[in-house]
C-alpha positions as a printed NumPy array, in Angstrom:
array([[ 56.143, -10.141, -30.33 ],
       [ 54.193,  -7.874, -32.603],
       [ 52.987,  -8.923, -35.955],
       [ 51.485,  -5.868, -38.258],
       [ 48.914,  -7.057, -40.735],
       [ 47.59 ,  -4.302, -43.108],
       [ 44.659,  -6.073, -44.575],
       [ 42.043,  -8.18 , -42.642],
       [ 40.296, -11.266, -44.031],
       [ 37.886, -10.762, -46.8  ],
       [ 34.387,  -9.112, -46.408],
       [ 31.456, -11.139, -44.761],
       [ 29.986, -11.974, -48.159],
       [ 33.054, -13.729, -49.259],
       [ 32.722, -17.648, -50.078],
       [ 32.008, -19.953, -47.21 ],
       [ 33.795, -22.985, -48.818],
       [ 37.604, -22.001, -47.941],
       [ 37.68 , -24.251, -44.878],
       [ 35.596, -26.89 , -44.912],
       [ 36.208, -27.974, -41.002],
       [ 35.451, -24.391, -40.059],
       [ 32.435, -23.984, -42.125],
       [ 30.042, -26.052, -40.004],
       [ 27.241, -24.308, -38.036],
       [ 29.164, -24.224, -34.81 ],
       [ 32.675, -23.365, -34.326],
       [ 35.154, -25.997, -33.23 ],
       [ 35.287, -26.113, -29.573],
       [ 37.536, -27.983, -26.78 ],
       [ 36.21 , -29.836, -24.15 ],
       [ 36.84 , -27.262, -21.549],
       [ 34.992, -24.499, -23.719],
       [ 32.152, -26.958, -24.194],
       [ 31.994, -27.369, -20.457],
       [ 31.366, -23.423, -20.075],
       [ 27.878, -24.119, -21.444],
       [ 27.419, -26.799, -18.792],
       [ 29.424, -26.068, -15.892],
       [ 28.1  , -22.531, -14.898],
       [ 30.7  , -20.423, -13.309],
       [ 33.438, -23.08 , -13.875],
       [ 33.499, -22.509, -17.512],
       [ 34.661, -18.93 , -16.757],
       [ 37.971, -20.647, -15.357],
       [ 39.281, -20.96 , -18.862],
       [ 39.232, -17.353, -19.605],
       [ 41.81 , -14.783, -19.614],
       [ 41.309, -11.176, -20.523],
       [ 44.074,  -9.094, -21.732],
       [ 43.409,  -5.415, -22.486],
       [ 46.15 ,  -3.939, -24.63 ],
       [ 45.213,  -0.409, -23.976],
       [ 45.205,  -0.884, -20.291],
       [ 48.709,  -2.816, -20.378],
       [ 50.43 ,  -0.652, -23.018],
       [ 52.819,   0.512, -20.171],
       [ 53.055,  -2.6  , -18.659],
       [ 53.511,  -5.641, -20.731],
       [ 53.576,  -8.265, -17.72 ],
       [ 49.917,  -7.733, -17.671],
       [ 48.981,  -6.274, -14.299],
       [ 49.479,  -3.042, -12.236],
       [ 51.821,  -4.415,  -9.316],
       [ 54.475,  -3.16 ,  -6.983],
       [ 56.497,  -5.117,  -4.663],
       [ 56.885,  -3.956,  -1.373],
       [ 60.155,  -4.503,   0.562],
       [ 60.683,  -4.277,   4.314],
       [ 64.346,  -2.942,   3.469],
       [ 66.737,  -2.476,   0.495],
       [ 68.259,  -5.723,  -0.566],
       [ 65.774,  -8.251,   0.72 ],
       [ 63.352, -10.202,  -1.267],
       [ 59.953,  -8.504,  -1.437],
       [ 57.095, -10.494,   0.757],
       [ 53.969,  -8.763,  -0.698],
       [ 52.725,  -7.881,  -4.27 ],
       [ 50.163,  -5.414,  -4.753],
       [ 47.853,  -5.932,  -7.748],
       [ 45.305,  -3.589,  -9.016],
       [ 41.81 ,  -5.305, -10.407],
       [ 40.923,  -3.19 , -13.377],
       [ 38.602,  -5.599, -14.813],
       [ 40.924,  -5.568, -18.126],
       [ 43.846,  -7.772, -16.816],
       [ 44.266, -11.084, -15.176],
       [ 45.671, -11.155, -11.724],
       [ 49.128, -12.67 , -11.444],
       [ 49.335, -15.099,  -8.381],
       [ 52.821, -16.635,  -7.918],
       [ 53.008, -20.132,  -6.043],
       [ 56.09 , -22.22 ,  -5.092],
       [ 56.342, -25.857,  -4.028],
       [ 56.902, -26.315,  -0.515],
       [ 55.709, -22.734,   0.273],
       [ 52.316, -21.022,   0.861],
       [ 50.804, -18.123,  -0.982],
       [ 48.255, -15.899,   0.613],
       [ 45.901, -14.219,  -1.898],
       [ 43.879, -11.41 ,  -0.034],
       [ 41.095, -10.084,  -2.021],
       [ 39.189,  -6.673,  -1.521],
       [ 35.965,  -8.578,  -0.77 ],
       [ 34.582, -11.993,   0.201],
       [ 34.494, -14.377,  -2.528],
       [ 33.939, -17.701,  -3.878],
       [ 36.655, -19.459,  -6.107],
       [ 36.502, -22.055,  -9.082],
       [ 39.934, -24.115,  -9.906],
       [ 40.716, -25.526, -13.433],
       [ 42.459, -28.493, -11.672],
       [ 41.507, -28.767,  -7.894],
       [ 43.887, -31.812,  -7.435],
       [ 46.91 , -29.573,  -8.141],
       [ 46.706, -27.349,  -5.248],
       [ 45.518, -27.386,  -1.655],
       [ 43.433, -24.06 ,  -0.565],
       [ 42.517, -23.054,   2.726],
       [ 40.428, -20.054,   3.593],
       [ 42.186, -18.031,   6.358],
       [ 39.108, -15.619,   6.467],
       [ 36.418, -14.643,   4.177],
       [ 38.852, -12.264,   2.161],
       [ 42.104, -14.398,   2.249],
       [ 42.903, -17.638,   0.335],
       [ 46.067, -19.722,   1.31 ],
       [ 47.205, -21.617,  -1.795],
       [ 49.708, -24.526,  -1.514],
       [ 50.814, -26.337,  -4.446],
       [ 50.891, -30.079,  -4.306],
       [ 53.359, -30.443,  -7.36 ],
       [ 55.992, -28.457,  -9.321],
       [ 55.037, -26.777, -12.442],
       [ 51.811, -25.303, -11.547],
       [ 50.158, -23.401, -14.325],
       [ 46.17 , -22.645, -13.73 ],
       [ 43.546, -20.093, -14.21 ],
       [ 41.698, -19.338, -11.173],
       [ 38.089, -17.699, -11.128],
       [ 36.612, -15.936,  -8.306],
       [ 33.341, -13.923,  -7.998],
       [ 33.014, -11.441,  -5.371],
       [ 29.91 , -12.176,  -2.801],
       [ 29.26 ,  -8.213,  -2.311],
       [ 29.487,  -6.836,  -5.778],
       [ 29.158,  -9.818,  -7.892],
       [ 32.533,  -8.895,  -9.656],
       [ 34.092, -11.799, -11.61 ],
       [ 37.733, -11.752, -10.946],
       [ 40.079, -13.887, -13.31 ],
       [ 43.763, -15.089, -12.022],
       [ 46.565, -16.734, -13.481],
       [ 48.317, -19.115, -10.829],
       [ 51.637, -19.923, -11.864],
       [ 54.924, -21.262, -10.447],
       [ 56.813, -19.39 , -13.297],
       [ 56.152, -16.091, -11.728],
       [ 58.442, -14.425,  -9.298],
       [ 57.229, -15.816,  -5.904],
       [ 56.129, -13.681,  -3.1  ],
       [ 54.217, -15.111,  -0.41 ],
       [ 51.345, -12.454,  -0.17 ],
       [ 49.232, -11.112,  -2.99 ],
       [ 47.065,  -8.354,  -1.977],
       [ 44.401,  -7.256,  -4.506],
       [ 43.022,  -3.48 ,  -4.593],
       [ 39.705,  -2.381,  -6.571],
       [ 40.651,   0.086,  -9.209],
       [ 40.489,   3.484,  -7.817],
       [ 37.23 ,   5.494,  -8.711],
       [ 37.027,   7.263, -12.044],
       [ 37.411,  11.018, -11.968],
       [ 34.217,  12.81 , -11.532],
       [ 32.331,   9.678, -10.647],
       [ 32.086,   8.836, -14.282],
       [ 30.494,   5.64 , -15.096],
       [ 32.396,   2.492, -16.25 ],
       [ 32.982,   2.074, -20.064],
       [ 30.533,  -0.106, -21.51 ],
       [ 32.868,  -1.019, -24.256],
       [ 34.873,  -2.792, -21.594],
       [ 31.846,  -5.005, -20.793],
       [ 31.159,  -5.551, -24.351],
       [ 34.626,  -6.815, -24.953],
       [ 34.435,  -9.238, -22.242],
       [ 30.894, -10.535, -23.395],
       [ 32.425, -11.057, -26.85 ],
       [ 35.219, -13.212, -25.512],
       [ 32.757, -15.296, -23.642],
       [ 30.678, -15.664, -26.56 ],
       [ 33.474, -16.829, -28.625],
       [ 34.582, -19.424, -25.855],
       [ 31.211, -20.693, -25.5  ],
       [ 30.839, -20.9  , -29.401],
       [ 27.416, -18.839, -28.874],
       [ 27.234, -15.904, -31.188],
       [ 25.059, -13.142, -30.048],
       [ 22.331, -12.089, -32.276],
       [ 23.354, -10.154, -35.327],
       [ 26.587, -11.75 , -35.601],
       [ 28.135, -12.979, -38.646],
       [ 30.751, -15.854, -38.853],
       [ 32.865, -16.854, -41.571],
       [ 35.785, -19.19 , -42.022],
       [ 39.249, -17.98 , -42.678],
       [ 42.895, -19.82 , -43.057],
       [ 45.09 , -16.584, -42.781],
       [ 48.271, -17.061, -40.89 ],
       [ 48.4  , -14.31 , -38.285],
       [ 51.764, -14.97 , -36.812],
       [ 54.549, -17.202, -37.549],
       [ 57.497, -16.26 , -35.545],
       [ 58.915, -18.61 , -32.824],
       [ 57.933, -19.961, -30.604],
       [ 54.238, -19.481, -31.76 ],
       [ 52.371, -20.23 , -35.053],
       [ 48.971, -18.854, -34.854],
       [ 46.473, -19.225, -37.767],
       [ 42.981, -18.032, -37.999],
       [ 39.907, -20.364, -38.018],
       [ 37.122, -18.339, -37.905],
       [ 36.091, -14.439, -38.29 ],
       [ 33.424, -13.172, -36.153],
       [ 31.741,  -9.779, -36.869],
       [ 29.829,  -8.884, -33.836],
       [ 27.386,  -6.16 , -32.925],
       [ 28.957,  -2.726, -31.609],
       [ 31.775,  -2.808, -34.085],
       [ 33.504,  -5.661, -32.328],
       [ 35.393,  -8.371, -34.438],
       [ 36.553, -11.311, -33.059],
       [ 39.013, -14.224, -34.418],
       [ 38.813, -17.711, -33.486],
       [ 42.663, -19.198, -33.868],
       [ 44.917, -22.159, -33.463],
       [ 47.748, -21.608, -31.372],
       [ 50.58 , -23.856, -32.156],
       [ 54.308, -24.261, -30.971],
       [ 56.906, -23.661, -33.607],
       [ 59.696, -24.867, -31.57 ],
       [ 60.846, -28.287, -30.673],
       [ 58.385, -30.278, -28.366],
       [ 58.78 , -29.064, -24.609],
       [ 56.861, -27.147, -22.274],
       [ 55.597, -23.631, -23.882],
       [ 53.433, -21.16 , -21.838],
       [ 51.226, -19.173, -23.933],
       [ 51.52 , -15.618, -22.377],
       [ 48.966, -13.142, -23.932],
       [ 50.928, -10.006, -22.914],
       [ 53.958, -11.295, -25.498],
       [ 51.622, -11.749, -28.457],
       [ 50.383,  -8.693, -30.146],
       [ 49.013,  -8.907, -33.791],
       [ 48.024,  -5.628, -35.2  ],
       [ 45.192,  -5.341, -37.757],
       [ 44.276,  -1.612, -38.038],
       [ 41.302,  -1.999, -39.82 ],
       [ 39.691,  -4.026, -37.117],
       [ 40.772,  -1.724, -34.121],
       [ 42.939,  -2.32 , -31.314],
       [ 43.349,  -5.894, -29.833],
       [ 41.405,  -5.489, -26.757],
       [ 41.31 ,  -8.973, -25.557],
       [ 42.757, -12.498, -25.761],
       [ 41.745, -15.746, -24.265],
       [ 42.657, -19.481, -24.698],
       [ 41.459, -22.833, -23.912],
       [ 44.749, -24.042, -22.725],
       [ 47.898, -21.676, -21.58 ],
       [ 50.498, -24.121, -21.904],
       [ 51.695, -26.18 , -24.86 ],
       [ 53.819, -29.409, -24.473],
       [ 54.03 , -32.818, -26.224],
       [ 50.742, -33.999, -25.417],
       [ 49.008, -30.895, -26.11 ],
       [ 50.885, -29.314, -28.979],
       [ 48.214, -26.699, -29.816],
       [ 45.223, -24.88 , -28.361],
       [ 42.394, -22.797, -29.573],
       [ 42.595, -19.116, -28.91 ],
       [ 40.279, -15.965, -29.198],
       [ 41.256, -12.461, -30.261],
       [ 38.842,  -9.665, -29.817],
       [ 39.432,  -6.275, -31.665],
       [ 37.505,  -3.113, -31.07 ],
       [ 37.791,   0.597, -31.709],
       [ 38.328,   1.781, -28.304]])
């Protein structure tokens, strides 16, 4: 779903008393976001990155192709390309194993360790077996060789294949260096999730409704004006449909505010809404490129 907003929130010098709950010195934070300050790498397990520019031709959120042994048979392997701008999609199924093959040795951090059983087949292959149905988790991995931070969505709602093979993004033409803007967007998302604005940032409260279309209602809580022309919005994501289990899928949410640039990244503290947790805090990052 797409929402086109012609005008952004007021300028940074607008009055700060519009939302008393958001005018405190520090933004509202969930327990998982607070843990990012205390738990080191585990805090990144609550982070999902969606780069709209990179996924414009693939709304599912990843560059994937299914290999089939012959026509008419179910695929057994999914090839995923790690771009640094999209989450890896790792399907699981109760009673079955999923083999996740990474491009380098890695260390892994799970959001809920008790929900899955994991075994290292070798230093690059993780065998994942869910212990219950309805798995929806974030998995964070850090490459031991390159230090790359890999972010994955592990879900029983994804089409199941027993093997997921992850490949590094192909080298850039002519050996051009990586776009520093990509790192700036990721750093901005991390700062918002940690409620730790970098020097030079301006934060103001907001109560603008950004999206009110089933199944989501998304309302702004804070507007962050960050260095390098980046704008972040802290939002509250609620289900606008009857109580039930509703996944929050970043690829399905496109809130366009042209004056802020392109929606480059989206994160949330939780990616499933239900009767016990009908809302979650989310994070939108806009940039010129």
